[in-house]
N, C-alpha and C positions, 0 to 999 in steps of 0.2 A: 239561518232557517230560509227559504226565497219566500217572502214579500210580495206584494201586488195590493193593488188598486181596483175598483171595480168603480166605474158612472155609471150614476142612474138619474133617469129622469122622473120625477114625481110626478102626479096626476096633473098641477096646474102649471104643469111648465118646469120647476123650478129644478135645476139640477146639484148633485150631494157627489161628491167624489168619497168614497165610503174606502176603508184598508181593512186588509185580510192579510196575518203575519206566513199566510201559507198557501199556496196555490190550487188548494182543495178548490178555491170559489168556481175555478176552471167548468168546475166535475156538476157545478149547481145551476149556472149560468152564463146564459150564448149572446152574445153580443145584435144589437138590433132584436129582440126580442121581447115584446110587452107583454110582461105577466098579471096575470089579477094579483090583486094589492094583497088577498091574505098569502096566497100561494108564494110572492114574493118572499115576505117575511118569513114564511115557512123555508123557505130556502135558505135565506138568510141565514138562519136560525139552528140549522144542520150546517151549515158550511162554516160559521163561523166558531158553534160548538166543534166539531172536528179540528177546524186549525188550532182551538184551545188546548185541547188534552196534544195535539202533537207537540205545540212550546212544553205543555206538561215533562210529557214523555221526554225531551230533549234537557227542561233547562231545571225541571224537580215543580215548576209551579204555573199555575195558567196563566193567561194569553190577559191582563187585565186588558192591553189594546182590542182585543178582538171581542171581549164586551161588554167591553165601554161603545166598540160600533154597532153592536148588536142592541146595545140600549138606547142607541140616535135613532138606527133602523127605528125599533120598534115606534118609539116616540113619533118618528116624524107619521109612520103610517097610522096611530089616530088620530092625527089631524084628518083622514080623507075617511076613517070607518065608515062612514053616513053616507058617503057618494057610491052614487048606485055605479055599477060596472068600472070602478078607480083600477087603474092598471099602472104596473110600473117599469120602466125600459130601459133595458140593460142596455146601456149606450156603447161602453167599451168596458173591455180587460186591457189594464197595463201593468206592464213588469215596476219595479219600483223605481226607475227613471223618470215615467210616464210613457215610456213608447208604447204605443198598441200592440198587445200579444199577438 
């Protein structure tokens, strides 16, 4: 499967490199875009859910990496839930080798 990464910047400036076992993330995230916190989490939930199902279709089991990454995103987002106007910026989409797509 063509895995990739997406690098995000949380509202407090913390940068996180996130993993997807599928390039579907490209359909849900645009580099340079700042998404409202809830929208970012929902986009991540949809993209990683599809990625998880793509892995299941090929290998017969869902992707633990995708579900684990979503759990990390949801946990991080919870820290900013009370922050008015919190946004998450997708800084870059990266291939499996760390090259910008």
